[in-house]
Structure formats: C-alpha cells, structure tokens
C-alpha positions as CSV (number, residue, x, y, z in Angstrom):
1,M,11.3,-20.3,36.4
2,P,8.1,-20.7,34.1
3,I,7.0,-17.6,32.6
4,P,3.2,-16.7,33.5
5,V,1.1,-15.9,30.2
6,L,-2.3,-14.9,30.6
7,V,-4.5,-16.2,27.9
8,I,-8.0,-14.9,26.5
9,L,-9.9,-17.5,24.7
10,G,-13.7,-17.4,23.2
11,P,-15.4,-17.3,19.8
12,T,-15.1,-14.9,17.3
13,A,-16.9,-11.4,18.4
14,S,-16.7,-12.4,22.0
15,G,-14.7,-9.6,23.2
16,K,-11.4,-10.7,23.4
17,S,-9.5,-8.0,22.0
18,A,-11.1,-5.2,24.4
19,L,-11.0,-7.7,27.3
20,A,-7.2,-7.9,26.7
21,V,-6.5,-4.4,26.3
22,A,-8.7,-3.3,29.7
23,L,-6.4,-6.1,31.6
24,A,-3.1,-4.8,30.3
25,Q,-4.1,-1.5,31.7
26,R,-5.0,-2.8,34.9
27,L,-2.0,-5.4,35.0
28,G,0.6,-3.7,33.4
29,G,0.6,-5.9,30.5
30,E,1.8,-6.3,26.8
31,I,-0.9,-8.2,24.3
32,I,0.3,-10.8,21.5
33,S,-2.3,-11.2,18.6
34,A,-3.2,-15.0,18.3
35,D,-5.1,-14.3,15.3
36,A,-4.0,-15.9,11.9
37,F,-5.1,-13.0,10.0
38,A,-4.9,-10.0,12.2
39,I,-1.1,-10.5,11.5
40,Y,-1.3,-9.6,8.1
41,Q,-0.8,-5.7,7.4
42,E,-3.8,-3.5,5.6
43,M,-6.1,-6.4,6.5
44,N,-7.9,-4.0,9.0
45,V,-11.5,-4.0,8.3
46,G,-12.3,-7.7,8.1
47,T,-10.1,-8.9,10.4
48,A,-11.7,-6.5,13.2
49,K,-8.3,-5.5,14.1
50,P,-8.3,-3.0,17.4
51,T,-7.4,0.9,15.9
52,L,-5.0,2.6,17.8
53,A,-8.0,4.5,20.3
54,E,-8.7,0.9,20.8
55,Q,-5.2,-0.5,21.5
56,G,-5.4,2.2,24.3
57,G,-1.9,2.8,24.4
58,I,-0.9,-0.8,25.0
59,P,1.9,-2.3,22.6
60,H,0.3,-5.3,20.4
61,H,3.0,-7.7,19.4
62,L,2.2,-9.9,15.9
63,L,-0.2,-7.3,15.1
64,S,0.1,-6.2,11.1
65,S,3.9,-8.0,11.4
66,V,3.6,-9.5,7.9
67,A,3.0,-7.9,4.4
68,V,-0.1,-9.0,3.0
69,H,1.8,-10.6,-0.1
70,D,3.5,-12.9,2.4
71,R,2.4,-16.1,4.2
72,C,2.4,-16.9,7.9
73,D,2.0,-19.9,9.1
74,V,2.0,-21.6,12.9
75,S,5.5,-22.0,13.2
76,R,6.0,-18.7,12.3
77,W,3.8,-17.2,14.5
78,L,5.2,-19.6,17.6
79,E,8.6,-18.2,16.9
80,G,7.4,-14.5,17.1
81,A,5.2,-15.1,20.1
82,D,7.9,-16.9,22.0
83,S,10.0,-13.9,21.3
84,A,7.7,-11.3,22.5
85,V,6.5,-13.7,25.6
86,N,10.4,-13.4,26.5
87,D,10.8,-9.7,26.0
88,I,7.6,-8.9,27.6
89,H,8.5,-10.8,31.1
90,K,11.8,-9.4,30.7
91,R,10.7,-6.1,30.8
92,G,8.8,-7.0,33.8
93,K,5.3,-6.8,32.2
94,I,2.6,-9.6,31.9
95,A,2.3,-11.6,28.6
96,I,-1.5,-11.7,27.3
97,V,-2.2,-13.8,24.3
98,A,-5.9,-13.0,22.7
99,G,-6.9,-14.0,19.4
100,G,-9.3,-16.5,17.8
101,T,-6.8,-19.0,16.2
102,P,-6.8,-22.1,18.6
103,L,-4.1,-24.1,16.7
104,Y,-1.3,-20.9,17.0
105,V,-2.9,-21.0,21.0
106,K,-2.1,-24.6,21.4
107,A,1.3,-24.5,19.9
108,L,2.1,-21.8,22.4
109,L,0.8,-23.9,25.1
110,E,2.4,-27.4,23.7
111,G,5.3,-26.3,21.5
112,L,5.8,-27.6,18.0
113,S,7.1,-31.4,17.2
114,A,9.9,-32.0,15.1
115,G,8.1,-31.8,12.0
116,A,6.8,-34.1,9.1
117,P,8.3,-35.8,6.8
118,R,8.4,-35.1,2.9
119,D,8.5,-37.0,-0.5
120,T,8.8,-35.3,-3.6
121,E,7.3,-38.2,-5.7
122,V,4.4,-38.9,-3.5
123,R,3.7,-35.2,-3.3
124,A,3.5,-34.6,-7.2
125,A,0.9,-37.6,-7.3
126,I,-1.5,-36.1,-5.1
127,D,-1.0,-32.9,-6.4
128,E,-1.7,-33.9,-10.2
129,R,-4.5,-36.0,-8.2
130,Y,-6.2,-32.3,-7.1
131,D,-5.5,-30.9,-10.5
132,K,-7.6,-33.9,-12.1
133,E,-10.4,-35.0,-9.8
134,G,-10.7,-31.1,-7.9
135,G,-10.1,-29.6,-5.0
136,A,-13.5,-31.0,-3.2
137,V,-12.5,-34.7,-3.7
138,L,-9.5,-34.3,-1.9
139,F,-10.7,-32.2,0.7
140,A,-13.1,-34.7,1.7
141,E,-10.8,-37.1,2.1
142,L,-8.9,-34.7,4.5
143,Q,-11.9,-34.1,6.3
144,T,-12.0,-38.0,7.2
145,I,-8.2,-38.6,7.7
146,D,-7.7,-35.4,9.8
147,P,-11.1,-33.5,10.9
148,I,-8.8,-31.2,13.1
149,Y,-6.7,-29.7,10.2
150,A,-9.3,-29.8,7.6
151,A,-11.2,-27.5,10.0
152,D,-9.1,-24.7,9.4
153,R,-8.7,-25.2,5.1
154,H,-11.0,-24.7,2.5
155,P,-11.5,-26.8,-0.8
156,N,-9.5,-24.1,-2.6
157,D,-6.4,-24.2,-0.3
158,K,-4.4,-26.7,-2.7
159,R,-0.8,-26.4,-1.1
160,R,-2.0,-27.2,2.1
161,I,-4.5,-30.1,1.5
162,V,-2.2,-32.0,-1.0
163,R,0.5,-31.6,2.1
164,A,-1.4,-32.8,4.6
165,L,-2.8,-35.8,2.3
166,E,1.2,-36.3,1.7
167,V,2.3,-36.7,5.2
168,H,-0.6,-39.1,5.8
169,A,0.7,-41.3,2.8
170,L,3.9,-41.1,4.0
171,T,3.3,-42.0,7.9
172,G,-0.5,-43.1,8.4
173,Q,-0.7,-40.0,11.2
174,P,-3.0,-37.2,10.5
175,Y,-1.0,-33.8,9.7
176,S,-2.3,-32.3,12.6
177,F,-0.7,-35.0,14.7
178,F,3.0,-33.0,13.9
179,H,1.9,-29.6,14.8
180,T,2.1,-30.1,18.4
181,T,3.2,-32.5,21.0
182,D,-0.4,-33.4,20.9
183,G,-1.5,-32.4,24.5
184,I,2.0,-32.1,26.4
185,R,2.2,-28.7,28.1
186,R,5.5,-26.5,27.6
187,T,6.9,-26.1,31.1
188,D,8.9,-22.8,30.4
189,I,5.3,-21.0,30.8
190,R,2.8,-21.1,32.9
191,P,-0.1,-20.3,31.2
192,C,-3.7,-18.9,32.9
193,L,-6.6,-19.6,30.4
194,I,-9.6,-17.2,30.6
195,G,-12.5,-18.2,28.3
196,L,-15.4,-15.6,27.4
197,Q,-18.6,-17.3,27.2
198,W,-22.2,-16.4,25.9
199,P,-25.0,-17.8,25.0
200,R,-25.4,-19.1,21.3
201,E,-28.2,-16.8,20.4
202,I,-26.3,-13.9,21.7
203,I,-23.0,-14.3,19.9
204,Y,-24.4,-15.2,16.8
205,A,-26.5,-12.0,16.8
206,R,-22.9,-10.4,17.7
207,I,-21.3,-12.0,14.8
208,D,-24.0,-11.2,12.7
209,A,-24.3,-7.5,13.9
210,R,-20.2,-7.1,13.4
211,A,-20.4,-8.5,10.0
212,E,-23.0,-5.9,9.0
213,L,-20.8,-3.1,10.5
214,M,-17.9,-4.4,8.7
215,F,-19.3,-4.2,5.3
216,K,-20.6,-0.6,6.7
217,S,-16.7,0.6,7.4
218,G,-15.5,-0.2,4.2
219,L,-15.1,-4.2,3.9
220,I,-15.4,-4.2,0.2
221,E,-12.8,-1.2,-0.9
222,E,-10.6,-2.8,1.6
223,V,-10.7,-5.9,-0.1
224,R,-10.6,-4.2,-3.5
225,G,-7.4,-2.8,-2.4
226,L,-6.0,-6.0,-1.8
227,A,-7.2,-8.0,-4.4
228,D,-4.3,-8.2,-6.7
229,R,-1.7,-8.5,-4.1
230,I,-3.1,-11.0,-1.3
231,S,-1.7,-14.0,-0.8
232,S,-3.0,-17.1,-1.4
233,E,-3.4,-17.9,2.3
234,A,-4.6,-14.2,3.7
235,A,-7.2,-14.6,1.2
236,Q,-8.9,-17.7,2.6
237,A,-9.8,-15.1,5.7
238,V,-13.4,-15.3,6.3
239,G,-14.9,-11.8,4.8
240,Y,-12.0,-11.7,2.5
241,K,-12.7,-14.9,0.8
242,E,-16.1,-14.1,0.3
243,V,-16.0,-10.5,-0.9
244,L,-13.3,-11.5,-3.0
245,A,-15.8,-13.8,-4.6
246,Y,-18.2,-10.7,-5.0
247,L,-15.9,-8.5,-6.7
248,R,-15.4,-11.5,-9.4
249,G,-19.1,-11.3,-9.8
250,E,-19.8,-14.7,-8.5
251,H,-22.4,-13.4,-6.1
252,D,-24.5,-10.4,-5.2
253,L,-23.5,-7.9,-2.5
254,A,-26.3,-9.5,-0.3
255,R,-25.2,-12.7,-0.5
256,A,-21.7,-11.9,0.3
257,L,-22.8,-10.5,3.6
258,E,-24.8,-13.7,4.3
259,L,-22.2,-16.1,3.4
260,V,-19.8,-14.0,5.9
261,Q,-22.1,-14.4,8.7
262,Q,-22.5,-17.9,7.9
263,K,-19.2,-18.5,7.7
264,S,-18.2,-16.5,10.8
265,R,-20.9,-18.5,13.1
266,N,-19.3,-21.8,11.9
267,L,-15.6,-20.5,12.7
268,A,-17.6,-19.7,16.2
269,K,-18.5,-23.4,16.3
270,H,-14.8,-24.5,15.5
271,Q,-13.6,-22.8,18.2
272,L,-15.8,-24.0,20.6
273,T,-15.1,-27.5,19.7
274,W,-11.2,-27.0,20.4
275,Y,-11.6,-25.3,23.4
276,R,-13.8,-28.1,24.7
277,N,-10.1,-30.0,24.6
278,W,-9.1,-27.7,27.2
279,K,-10.1,-28.8,30.8
280,D,-8.0,-25.9,32.4
281,I,-10.2,-22.6,30.7
282,K,-11.7,-20.7,33.2
283,W,-15.1,-19.8,31.8
284,M,-16.1,-16.5,32.6
285,A,-19.9,-14.7,31.5
286,G,-18.7,-12.0,28.6
287,D,-21.7,-9.9,29.7
288,D,-21.2,-9.9,33.7
289,P,-20.6,-6.3,34.5
290,E,-17.9,-7.2,36.8
291,L,-16.1,-9.4,34.0
292,I,-13.0,-7.3,34.2
293,S,-12.5,-7.0,37.8
294,K,-13.1,-10.9,38.9
295,I,-10.4,-11.3,36.1
296,E,-8.2,-8.8,37.4
297,V,-8.9,-10.5,41.1
298,L,-7.9,-14.1,39.7
299,A,-5.1,-13.3,37.5
300,R,-3.3,-11.2,40.0
301,A,-3.7,-14.5,42.1
302,W,-2.5,-16.4,39.5
303,V,0.6,-14.4,38.8
304,S,1.3,-13.9,42.7
305,G,1.1,-17.8,42.8
C-alpha cells in the first residue's frame, strides 16, 4: 500500500512551518523539512528555521542535518526524505513535508531519473568559457535553454552552471529534465498537497517584515561567524549571499536589507510558478481563522481513504 504523505506548500513567509507543527500535534505526525538551506547546521536566522520552542516537541527530520561547510543536492535530500518517510510510517505516524524548495518536493513526488551523462572534455571547454567570458554570459545561456533549473541558480554558481550546460551540449535536453521523471508520480507514496494562499500585497508585506526581523535578530552576526567556512552552495541562500556581500564592503546595510527583501519576493514568485504545474494542490487561505481545523478534517479523510 502506498504511504500517505501530507505536503504543505506555499511561498516563502506564508506560514508553512507553523502550520506543519500544528497539524503534526493534531494528527500524530512528524515533519520532514523540504528547505534546501534549512538543512544546513548553524544557518538559523536567515532561513527562518523554527526554534526548539516553535517546533512544539514535534520531531523535525532533515533540519540542521548537514554541516555548513558541506553541500547538499536534490539526490542527497531525497535519500534522506525517503528514509524519513518510511521510518515515520513504520512507527504509525503521519509524514508531513513542509518547505519552500519546489524541486525537492517534485523529486519526492516523482522520484529521480537515472541521471545525466558526463564528458570531461566538454565540461573543461565550458569551464574555460566561464572563466574567459564570465558567469553572466553563461548564466544567460542557461536561462534560455533551461529556465526551470536556472531559476534556482546564480551567475556565480559556476559548478552548477557548467554542469547544466555540459548536459545540454551532450544530450540536447535541459538539465532539469534529468532531475525527475517529468510529471509521472511515484506509486509508493500517496500525497495530499495543501497550499497556503495569500493576496500578493499581504505576502510581500510578510516577506519584508520577516527580512527586517532577521536583521534585528542577528543575521549579520550569524553570517559573519560562518563567512570563512560556509560552502559555496550554502552561501547562495537568500539573506546569506547579500550579507556576505555587505561584509565584503560591496554595499551598505540598508542596501543589504533591500536586496534580501527583493530577492525573497522574487523567490516567492518562483515558488508560485512551480506550483502552478501541480493541479492537485488544495489551496487554502493563509489568513483563514479556521485554517488548521479545516485542513485537519481534510487530512483525516485523506489518511483514512
């Protein structure tokens, strides 16, 4: 029998983490984090990682499970998520997946393909182009041939840009094609997708307010303490990248905050673009005073069905 998995979706700052905890308390569930950066240890303030108090006594899997100097990709996350889903189910609990990285959720829903080919010479040639022509030029190429993968990247993310262009050169297919089975759902899990919906002006206000709170709560100090050992992958997180640039003297503090707010709003747009492709999301108003009770009823019917 397929394992039931409750998935909480929504743009950044929509309230996914708090909702997941409330549902876990009511349903007897445990939470699996699907956040590409909350998985890193010591990255707490800038990822809005729930504190121990906010976790409400609910086990959180894949939260702070990778050293900040290490790297985590979708395949590594999926291996851990699959293990957690099976473990939670065996103990008679409900697996609740919550987080803002759509690619990770897509991988959980569909699985991963066998992988893309490699060619040392092709990769070396593209690597040389990156050094000579600059990351912006190659990133623009990636945006054209694979906008889905490019949406999660940055022009300075050399390794991933080069790899994606290598795969396209070898196969003619976008790199994102090789990440999942392209829309075909797995049969070993039975997901229920719940989406948190907010009017745009409200979610943007929530995003801006949360960014301000992060700066007041010690984001600068957190990033300063990680600056000399954070991996290049972890350093791409919104908030960390902008503060690292501030610490290097590339802009002032006010500009750093402005950039974090802007990039966070861009992230929300990107997340919602992904979610539009998933037609089975049950969208709920994030400010509904009866939100938790309504989802509890829906979830209980889904589990028993």
